C-alpha positions as CSV (number, residue, x, y, z in Angstrom):
1,X,24.0,-0.6,-20.9
2,X,27.3,1.0,-21.8
3,X,30.2,0.5,-19.4
4,X,31.0,3.4,-17.0
5,X,34.5,3.5,-18.4
6,X,33.2,4.7,-21.8
7,X,30.7,7.2,-20.3
8,X,33.3,8.7,-18.0
9,X,36.1,8.9,-20.5
10,X,34.2,9.5,-23.7
11,X,35.8,12.9,-24.4
12,X,39.3,11.6,-23.8
13,X,38.7,8.6,-26.1
14,X,37.3,10.9,-28.8
15,X,40.3,13.2,-28.5
16,X,42.7,10.3,-28.7
17,X,41.0,9.3,-31.9
18,X,41.9,12.6,-33.5
19,X,45.7,12.3,-33.1
20,X,47.6,12.1,-36.4
21,X,48.7,8.4,-35.9
22,X,45.1,7.3,-35.1
23,X,43.6,9.3,-37.9
24,X,45.9,7.6,-40.4
25,X,44.5,4.3,-39.2
26,X,40.9,5.5,-39.2
27,X,41.0,7.0,-42.6
28,X,42.9,4.2,-44.4
29,X,40.7,2.7,-47.1
30,X,43.1,-0.3,-47.3
31,X,43.4,-2.8,-44.4
32,X,46.4,-1.4,-42.5
33,X,48.2,-4.8,-42.5
34,X,47.2,-6.0,-45.9
35,X,50.8,-7.1,-46.6
36,X,50.7,-9.2,-43.4
37,X,47.4,-10.8,-44.5
38,X,48.7,-11.5,-48.0
39,X,51.9,-13.1,-46.5
40,X,49.7,-15.2,-44.2
41,X,47.8,-16.4,-47.3
42,X,51.1,-17.2,-49.0
43,X,52.2,-19.1,-45.9
44,X,49.0,-21.1,-45.8
45,X,49.5,-22.0,-49.5
46,X,53.2,-23.0,-49.0
47,X,54.0,-26.6,-49.9
48,X,56.9,-28.3,-48.1
49,X,57.7,-31.9,-47.5
50,X,57.4,-33.1,-43.9
51,X,61.1,-34.0,-43.9
52,X,62.0,-30.4,-44.8
53,X,59.7,-29.1,-42.1
54,X,61.1,-31.5,-39.5
55,X,64.7,-30.6,-40.4
56,X,64.0,-26.9,-40.1
57,X,62.2,-27.4,-36.8
58,X,65.3,-29.2,-35.5
59,X,67.4,-26.1,-36.5
60,X,65.3,-23.8,-34.3
61,X,66.5,-25.6,-31.1
62,X,70.2,-25.0,-31.8
63,X,71.8,-22.3,-29.7
64,X,72.6,-19.6,-30.3
65,X,69.9,-19.1,-32.8
66,X,70.2,-16.6,-35.6
67,X,67.4,-16.4,-38.1
68,X,69.5,-14.6,-40.6
69,X,72.3,-17.1,-40.4
70,X,69.8,-20.0,-40.8
71,X,68.1,-18.4,-43.7
72,X,71.3,-17.6,-45.6
73,X,72.7,-21.0,-45.0
74,X,70.4,-22.3,-47.7
75,X,70.5,-21.7,-51.5
76,X,67.8,-19.1,-52.5
77,X,66.2,-21.6,-54.9
78,X,65.8,-24.3,-52.2
79,X,62.5,-25.0,-50.6
80,X,64.1,-24.5,-47.2
81,X,65.0,-20.9,-48.1
82,X,61.6,-20.2,-49.5
83,X,59.9,-21.6,-46.5
84,X,62.0,-19.7,-44.0
85,X,61.7,-16.5,-46.0
86,X,57.9,-16.5,-46.1
87,X,57.8,-17.3,-42.4
88,X,60.3,-14.5,-41.6
89,X,58.3,-12.0,-43.7
90,X,55.1,-13.0,-41.9
91,X,56.7,-12.5,-38.5
92,X,58.2,-9.1,-39.7
93,X,54.6,-7.8,-40.0
94,X,53.4,-9.2,-36.7
95,X,56.1,-8.6,-34.1
96,X,57.8,-5.3,-33.4
97,X,61.0,-7.2,-32.4
98,X,61.0,-9.5,-35.4
99,X,64.4,-10.5,-36.8
100,X,65.4,-8.9,-40.1
101,X,62.3,-6.6,-39.8
102,X,64.1,-3.8,-41.6
103,X,64.9,-6.1,-44.5
104,X,61.7,-8.2,-44.7
105,X,59.0,-5.8,-43.8
106,X,58.1,-3.8,-47.0
107,X,56.1,-1.0,-45.3
108,X,58.1,2.3,-45.4
109,X,57.2,2.9,-41.7
110,X,58.0,-0.8,-40.8
111,X,54.6,-1.1,-39.1
112,X,53.9,-4.2,-37.0
113,X,50.8,-5.4,-35.3
114,X,52.2,-5.6,-31.7
115,X,55.1,-6.2,-29.5
116,X,54.7,-9.9,-28.9
117,X,57.5,-10.8,-26.5
118,X,58.2,-14.0,-28.4
119,X,61.7,-15.1,-29.4
120,X,62.3,-15.5,-33.1
121,X,63.2,-19.2,-32.8
122,X,59.9,-19.8,-31.1
123,X,58.0,-18.0,-33.8
124,X,59.7,-20.0,-36.5
125,X,59.4,-23.3,-34.7
126,X,55.7,-23.1,-34.1
127,X,54.8,-21.7,-37.5
128,X,56.7,-24.7,-39.0
129,X,54.8,-27.0,-36.6
130,X,51.5,-25.4,-37.7
131,X,52.4,-26.1,-41.3
132,X,53.3,-29.7,-40.4
133,X,49.9,-30.4,-38.9
134,X,50.0,-29.2,-35.3
135,X,46.6,-27.7,-34.4
136,X,46.2,-24.0,-33.8
137,X,45.1,-24.7,-30.2
138,X,48.5,-26.3,-29.5
139,X,50.5,-23.2,-30.5
140,X,51.6,-20.7,-27.8
141,X,48.7,-18.3,-27.1
142,X,50.5,-15.2,-28.5
143,X,51.0,-17.0,-31.9
144,X,47.4,-18.3,-31.8
145,X,46.1,-14.7,-31.2
146,X,48.3,-13.3,-34.0
147,X,46.8,-15.8,-36.5
148,X,43.3,-15.3,-35.2
149,X,43.7,-11.5,-35.6
150,X,45.0,-11.9,-39.2
151,X,42.0,-14.1,-40.1
152,X,39.4,-11.8,-38.5
153,X,40.8,-8.3,-37.9
154,X,37.3,-6.9,-37.9
155,X,36.5,-9.0,-34.8
156,X,39.8,-9.3,-32.9
157,X,41.7,-6.6,-31.0
158,X,45.3,-6.4,-32.0
159,X,46.6,-7.4,-28.6
160,X,48.5,-10.7,-28.7
161,X,49.2,-11.5,-25.1
162,X,46.2,-13.4,-23.6
163,X,46.6,-12.0,-20.1
164,X,46.6,-8.5,-21.5
165,X,43.4,-9.2,-23.5
166,X,41.7,-10.5,-20.4
167,X,42.8,-7.6,-18.3
168,X,41.6,-5.0,-20.8
169,X,38.2,-6.7,-21.1
170,X,37.8,-7.1,-17.4
171,X,38.8,-3.5,-16.6
172,X,36.8,-1.8,-19.3
173,X,33.6,-3.7,-18.5
174,X,34.1,-4.2,-14.8
175,X,34.3,-8.0,-15.0
176,X,31.0,-8.1,-16.8
177,X,30.1,-9.0,-20.4
178,X,30.8,-6.3,-22.9
179,X,31.9,-5.7,-26.5
180,X,34.7,-3.3,-27.0
181,X,33.9,-2.9,-30.7
182,X,30.3,-1.9,-30.0
183,X,31.3,0.4,-27.2
184,X,33.8,2.3,-29.4
185,X,31.3,2.5,-32.3
186,X,28.6,3.9,-29.9
187,X,31.1,6.8,-29.4
188,X,31.3,7.1,-33.2
189,X,34.9,5.9,-33.1
190,X,35.5,3.5,-36.0
191,X,37.7,3.1,-39.1
192,X,36.6,3.7,-42.6
193,X,37.7,0.1,-43.4
194,X,36.1,-2.2,-40.7
195,X,39.1,-4.5,-40.9
196,X,41.2,-1.7,-39.2
197,X,39.0,-1.5,-36.1
198,X,40.8,-4.1,-34.1
199,X,44.1,-2.4,-34.6
200,X,42.5,1.1,-34.2
201,X,41.1,0.3,-30.7
202,X,44.3,-1.3,-29.5
203,X,46.3,1.8,-30.5
204,X,43.8,4.1,-28.8
205,X,43.7,2.1,-25.6
206,X,47.5,2.0,-25.4
207,X,47.9,5.7,-26.3
208,X,49.7,8.0,-23.9
209,X,46.6,9.6,-22.4
210,X,44.2,6.6,-22.4
211,X,46.3,3.8,-21.0
212,X,46.7,5.5,-17.6
213,X,42.9,5.8,-17.4
214,X,42.2,2.1,-17.5
215,X,45.3,1.3,-15.5
216,X,43.8,3.5,-12.8
217,X,40.4,1.9,-13.3
218,X,42.1,-1.5,-12.7
219,X,43.2,-0.4,-9.3
220,X,39.7,1.0,-8.5
221,X,38.0,-2.3,-9.5
222,X,40.3,-4.4,-7.4
223,X,39.8,-2.2,-4.4
224,X,36.0,-2.2,-4.9
225,X,36.0,-5.9,-4.3
226,X,37.2,-5.4,-0.8
227,X,40.3,-7.4,-1.6
228,X,43.8,-6.2,-2.3
229,X,44.6,-8.4,-5.3
230,X,48.3,-8.8,-6.0
231,X,49.8,-11.1,-8.6
232,X,53.2,-12.4,-9.5
233,X,54.3,-12.1,-13.2
234,X,55.9,-15.3,-14.2
235,X,58.4,-15.2,-17.1
236,X,60.3,-18.2,-18.5
237,X,63.6,-16.5,-18.7
238,X,64.3,-13.4,-20.8
239,X,61.9,-13.2,-23.7
240,X,60.5,-16.6,-22.6
241,X,63.5,-18.5,-24.0
242,X,62.8,-21.4,-21.6
243,X,59.3,-21.9,-23.0
244,X,60.1,-25.0,-25.0
245,X,62.2,-26.7,-22.4
246,X,59.7,-26.1,-19.6
247,X,56.7,-27.1,-21.8
248,X,58.4,-30.4,-22.7
249,X,59.3,-31.2,-19.1
250,X,56.0,-29.9,-17.8
251,X,57.7,-27.9,-15.1
252,X,57.9,-24.4,-13.6
253,X,61.1,-23.1,-12.0
254,X,62.3,-20.0,-10.2
255,X,65.8,-18.5,-9.9
256,X,68.2,-18.1,-7.0
257,X,69.7,-21.5,-7.6
258,X,72.4,-21.2,-5.0
259,X,70.0,-21.5,-2.1
260,X,68.9,-24.9,-3.1
261,X,65.5,-26.6,-2.5
262,X,62.9,-24.3,-1.0
263,X,61.0,-26.9,1.0
264,X,63.7,-26.9,3.7
265,X,62.8,-23.4,4.8
266,X,60.3,-22.8,7.6
267,X,59.6,-19.1,7.0
268,X,60.1,-16.2,4.7
269,X,62.7,-14.8,7.1
270,X,64.8,-17.9,6.8
271,X,64.8,-17.5,3.0
272,X,65.8,-13.8,3.3
273,X,68.6,-14.6,5.7
274,X,69.9,-17.3,3.3
275,X,69.8,-14.9,0.3
276,X,71.7,-12.3,2.4
277,X,74.3,-14.9,3.4
278,X,74.9,-16.2,-0.2
279,X,74.4,-13.1,-2.3
280,X,75.5,-10.4,0.1
281,X,73.8,-7.7,2.1
282,X,73.5,-5.1,-0.6
283,X,69.8,-5.8,-1.1
284,X,67.1,-6.2,1.5
285,X,65.6,-9.2,-0.4
286,X,62.1,-8.4,0.9
287,X,60.4,-8.9,-2.4
288,X,62.7,-11.8,-3.5
289,X,62.2,-13.6,-0.1
290,X,58.4,-13.2,-0.4
291,X,58.4,-14.5,-4.0
292,X,60.4,-17.6,-3.0
293,X,58.4,-18.2,0.1
294,X,55.0,-18.0,-1.7
295,X,56.2,-20.1,-4.6
């Protein structure tokens, strides 16, 4: 049984599939990210001593991190330079915000798979760790999903954040089992090259006229449960730059350091009053006080 989302919005989905950008993906006979896949193969074949990998991993923890500065600090004939360059090139095809993308990405349109929200030093560190024997399951989920996608683009949607993947699946199929690829193909929406379907469907779902439809459906589904579900988005600093530190220490943390430990407060109002006293009355602190109290 096809999901109601696809029956209700079949016409809009088909129309989105006819835009110039989407048609270019649909009609491409070559895999749309073949250069990324080739570079991934090159990365897998890369041979570097463990000592080299360990040394480069150490470099990714140094602040401030600059990928270009690190790359150019090595002679171009060195294994360090070749290792970093292959990794940098691979990232330049995956992440919209990749460092040196304009230099390393050889597509004229500089196409990338997704906006990953992963800092360059994190990308480099964990790709080096993966080369040194760390299992795929121990990599950050975004990096895992990127590599899974490159390995099986005909089966994986080109969405790298795991919570976004789960949200899309849950909304489109109303928290039930469903196959996005099959649902789209039932509407006759598919790429000439099956390897492009995962990217094709991601682009369609995030297009200007389709994204609001499933965002609206999300609200409808939550209300239909009889519960007002609200969630906090938890970020480990800008672009998750605290990821490594918090993962090593196995901690979570929240800002507003000046108010001290939160366990001393007996109510949300006490926290709001303290925020006002310390940071000034310019803001009402309703949302901040609620976040601190609930955490």
